[in-house]
C-alpha positions as CSV (number, residue, x, y, z in Angstrom):
1,M,-11.6,44.1,117.5
2,P,-14.6,43.0,117.8
3,L,-16.7,40.7,115.0
4,A,-19.1,42.9,113.1
5,G,-22.5,42.7,112.0
6,I,-22.9,42.9,108.2
7,G,-26.0,45.1,108.9
8,D,-23.6,47.8,110.8
9,I,-21.4,47.9,107.9
10,V,-24.0,48.5,105.1
11,A,-25.6,51.0,107.0
12,G,-22.4,53.3,107.5
13,A,-20.6,52.7,104.3
14,P,-21.2,55.9,102.2
15,A,-20.9,53.8,99.2
16,G,-20.6,50.2,98.3
17,V,-19.7,47.3,100.2
18,G,-17.5,44.5,98.9
19,A,-18.8,41.2,99.8
20,F,-15.9,38.0,99.3
21,N,-16.1,34.3,98.8
22,V,-14.2,32.5,101.0
23,I,-13.1,28.3,100.1
24,Q,-10.1,27.8,102.2
25,L,-8.1,29.8,105.2
26,E,-6.0,31.6,103.0
27,H,-9.2,33.3,100.6
28,A,-10.1,34.9,104.1
29,T,-7.0,36.2,105.5
30,A,-6.1,37.4,102.1
31,I,-9.4,39.1,101.8
32,V,-9.0,41.0,105.2
33,A,-5.3,41.7,104.3
34,G,-6.7,43.3,101.0
35,A,-9.6,44.9,103.2
36,E,-6.8,46.4,106.1
37,A,-4.4,47.7,103.4
38,L,-7.4,50.3,102.5
39,G,-8.5,50.7,106.4
40,L,-12.3,49.8,104.6
41,P,-14.4,47.0,106.1
42,V,-15.1,43.6,104.4
43,V,-17.7,41.0,104.3
44,L,-16.4,37.3,104.3
45,Q,-19.1,35.0,102.5
46,I,-19.0,31.1,102.9
47,S,-21.6,29.8,100.2
48,E,-23.3,26.7,100.6
49,N,-20.9,25.2,98.0
50,C,-18.0,26.1,99.8
51,V,-19.7,23.8,103.1
52,R,-20.0,20.9,100.3
53,Y,-16.6,21.2,99.6
54,H,-15.4,20.9,102.8
55,G,-17.8,18.6,104.4
56,A,-19.4,20.6,106.7
57,L,-19.7,24.6,108.3
58,A,-18.3,24.6,111.1
59,P,-14.2,24.1,110.0
60,I,-14.4,27.0,107.5
61,A,-16.8,29.2,110.0
62,L,-14.9,28.7,113.1
63,A,-11.8,29.6,110.8
64,S,-13.1,32.4,109.2
65,L,-14.7,34.0,112.3
66,A,-11.0,34.0,114.0
67,V,-9.6,35.5,111.2
68,A,-12.3,38.3,111.4
69,R,-11.9,38.4,115.1
70,Q,-8.2,39.3,114.5
71,A,-8.2,41.9,111.6
72,A,-7.9,45.7,111.8
73,V,-11.3,46.5,110.4
74,P,-14.5,45.4,110.4
75,V,-15.1,42.1,109.0
76,A,-18.8,40.5,109.0
77,V,-19.0,36.6,108.4
78,H,-22.0,35.4,106.7
79,L,-23.5,32.2,104.7
80,D,-24.2,32.9,101.2
81,H,-26.2,31.1,99.4
82,A,-27.7,28.8,101.4
83,T,-31.0,26.6,100.4
84,D,-31.1,24.3,103.5
85,R,-32.9,25.6,106.7
86,S,-30.9,23.7,108.7
87,L,-27.2,25.0,107.5
88,V,-29.0,28.3,108.3
89,E,-29.6,27.3,111.7
90,E,-26.3,25.7,112.5
91,A,-24.7,29.1,111.0
92,V,-26.7,30.5,113.8
93,E,-25.2,29.0,116.4
94,L,-21.8,28.6,115.2
95,G,-21.9,32.9,115.8
96,L,-22.4,34.1,111.9
97,G,-24.1,37.3,112.1
98,S,-25.7,37.2,108.7
99,V,-27.1,34.6,105.7
100,M,-28.7,34.6,102.4
101,F,-31.4,32.2,102.2
102,D,-32.2,31.5,98.7
103,A,-35.4,30.1,98.0
104,S,-35.7,31.2,94.5
105,A,-36.3,27.8,93.0
106,L,-39.7,27.6,94.4
107,P,-42.9,28.9,93.6
108,D,-43.3,32.3,94.4
109,E,-46.2,31.6,97.3
110,E,-43.3,29.0,98.6
111,N,-40.6,31.2,98.7
112,V,-42.1,34.2,100.3
113,A,-43.7,31.7,102.9
114,V,-40.1,29.5,103.4
115,T,-38.5,33.1,103.4
116,A,-40.6,34.9,105.7
117,E,-40.0,31.8,108.3
118,V,-36.3,31.5,107.9
119,A,-36.4,35.5,108.4
120,A,-38.5,35.9,111.5
121,Y,-36.0,32.6,113.5
122,C,-33.1,34.6,112.2
123,H,-34.5,38.1,113.6
124,A,-35.2,36.3,117.2
125,R,-31.6,35.3,117.5
126,G,-30.2,39.0,115.9
127,V,-29.3,37.6,112.9
128,W,-29.5,39.6,109.1
129,V,-31.2,38.0,106.4
130,E,-30.8,38.4,102.7
131,A,-33.0,37.2,100.4
132,E,-33.6,36.7,96.8
133,L,-36.7,37.3,94.6
134,G,-35.5,37.8,90.9
135,E,-33.2,35.2,89.8
136,V,-29.5,36.1,88.9
137,G,-28.1,34.6,85.7
138,G,-26.2,31.4,85.2
139,K,-26.6,29.6,88.7
140,D,-25.9,25.7,87.7
141,G,-29.2,26.0,85.5
142,V,-31.7,27.2,88.0
143,H,-31.2,30.7,87.8
144,A,-32.6,32.1,84.0
145,P,-30.0,34.5,81.8
146,G,-31.3,37.4,81.4
147,A,-34.0,37.5,84.4
148,R,-34.9,40.8,85.9
149,T,-36.6,42.1,89.0
150,K,-39.6,43.9,89.0
151,P,-39.5,46.7,91.5
152,H,-43.4,46.6,92.3
153,E,-42.9,42.3,92.8
154,A,-39.4,43.7,94.8
155,V,-41.2,46.0,97.4
156,D,-43.9,43.3,98.1
157,Y,-41.7,40.5,98.7
158,V,-39.8,42.5,101.1
159,A,-42.6,43.6,103.2
160,R,-44.0,39.7,103.1
161,T,-41.0,38.4,104.1
162,G,-39.3,40.8,106.5
163,V,-35.7,40.4,104.8
164,D,-32.8,42.9,105.5
165,A,-31.6,43.1,102.2
166,L,-32.6,42.4,98.4
167,A,-30.9,40.2,95.9
168,V,-31.8,41.6,92.4
169,A,-31.5,40.8,89.0
170,V,-30.3,43.4,86.8
171,G,-28.3,41.6,84.3
172,T,-25.5,39.8,86.2
173,S,-24.4,35.7,85.9
174,H,-22.9,33.7,88.5
175,A,-19.6,32.3,87.5
176,M,-18.7,34.6,84.6
177,T,-14.3,34.9,83.7
178,T,-15.0,37.7,81.8
179,K,-15.8,41.1,82.4
180,D,-18.7,42.3,79.6
181,A,-21.8,41.9,81.8
182,V,-24.3,44.7,80.8
183,L,-26.7,46.0,83.9
184,D,-29.5,47.7,83.6
185,L,-28.3,50.7,85.4
186,E,-31.9,52.9,85.4
187,L,-33.6,49.2,86.5
188,I,-30.8,49.7,89.4
189,A,-32.4,53.0,90.3
190,E,-35.7,52.2,90.1
191,L,-35.4,49.3,92.6
192,R,-33.6,51.9,95.0
193,A,-36.2,54.4,94.9
194,A,-38.9,51.9,95.5
195,V,-37.4,49.1,98.0
196,P,-36.7,50.2,101.7
197,V,-34.0,47.6,102.4
198,P,-30.5,47.2,101.1
199,L,-29.8,45.8,97.3
200,V,-27.5,43.3,96.7
201,L,-25.7,42.1,93.4
202,H,-24.4,39.1,93.0
203,G,-22.6,37.7,90.0
204,S,-20.0,40.5,90.5
205,S,-17.2,38.8,89.0
206,G,-18.1,39.5,85.0
207,V,-18.9,43.1,85.6
208,P,-16.4,45.8,84.4
209,D,-15.0,48.2,87.4
210,E,-16.6,51.2,85.6
211,T,-19.9,49.5,85.6
212,L,-19.4,48.6,89.1
213,R,-19.0,52.6,89.6
214,A,-22.2,53.3,88.4
215,A,-24.1,50.3,89.8
216,V,-23.1,51.8,93.6
217,A,-23.8,55.0,92.3
218,H,-27.3,54.2,91.1
219,G,-28.2,52.4,94.2
220,M,-26.5,48.9,94.8
221,K,-24.9,48.4,98.1
222,K,-23.6,45.2,98.9
223,I,-21.5,43.7,95.9
224,N,-20.8,39.9,96.0
225,I,-17.5,38.5,94.2
226,A,-15.9,34.7,94.4
227,T,-15.0,33.9,90.6
228,H,-12.9,37.2,90.0
229,L,-10.8,36.2,93.0
230,N,-11.2,32.5,92.3
231,K,-9.1,33.7,89.2
232,A,-6.7,35.4,90.3
233,F,-5.7,33.2,93.3
234,T,-5.3,30.4,90.2
235,G,-3.8,31.8,88.0
236,A,-0.7,33.3,90.5
237,I,-0.3,29.6,91.4
238,R,0.0,28.8,88.2
239,D,2.7,31.2,87.3
240,Y,4.4,30.4,90.0
241,L,4.4,26.8,89.6
242,A,5.5,27.7,85.9
243,G,8.3,29.4,87.0
244,D,9.4,27.0,89.6
245,P,8.4,22.8,88.5
246,K,10.2,21.7,91.2
247,V,8.9,23.6,94.2
248,V,6.8,21.1,96.5
249,D,6.3,23.4,99.4
250,S,3.0,24.5,99.0
251,R,3.4,27.5,101.2
252,K,5.6,28.9,98.4
253,Y,2.8,28.8,95.7
254,V,0.0,29.0,97.8
255,K,1.2,32.4,99.2
256,A,1.9,33.6,95.7
257,G,-2.4,32.9,95.3
258,R,-2.7,34.3,98.9
259,E,-1.0,37.8,98.0
260,A,-2.6,38.4,94.3
261,V,-5.9,37.5,95.8
262,A,-5.5,40.4,98.2
263,R,-4.4,42.6,95.7
264,E,-7.7,41.8,93.9
265,V,-9.7,42.7,97.0
266,G,-7.6,45.8,97.7
267,H,-8.1,47.4,94.3
268,L,-11.8,46.4,94.4
269,L,-13.0,48.0,97.6
270,S,-11.4,51.0,95.8
271,V,-13.8,51.0,93.0
272,L,-17.2,50.4,95.2
273,S,-16.0,52.5,97.4
């Protein structure tokens, strides 16, 4: 299937769109397998931290693009939480159809100015842009826990930057390993009514299933999940190694991790849809 554009996936989805972070190739193939099992589109996300882990963007990006093109469902490949403009430009050159440019650590006016420049660069090349105004909790101490996006500020930010989607702060926190985040559903509804572009929920690993459903019902569109899949992947590998401590063939225990991720992706997509 031809590579999908995230804008088309988001626009065509009647409910929420699952966007899952890739770390190794096994994550990409597992995420796609989970989506194929339900016949639903999905987004593969590559974060700046993932790029740092691999030492370069190209290897994991080109592998993810190859997985996406071989999929039986629409799959988009997205650069997530990029703070370096040169990384955005490289992603565009490699063929990624969308980026999340994160200038939220900058002063507000500087955030607006640099994000508008990145959006103009990307739009001239047919690339969809997500950005962030309100800070989402728990991102390496940069994002303040308890932050909330004000609707009037979100409207102004989107108008001045020209971005295609906005990540908003409504109660989630990155890297949560427990599902006890409390979302401000009333604020989500207010943001949805005011902001003319799709809303993105970051840090969704800590959100219970029923709250994810409610967040989508109140107006969230793109739902980012990373830590929850890493927990499933690592847990399955630990269990396999505990059951067979003499195993040396990494394909056996990594397969267990891949299958666990595929199951979780299928479950989460069913929740969002």
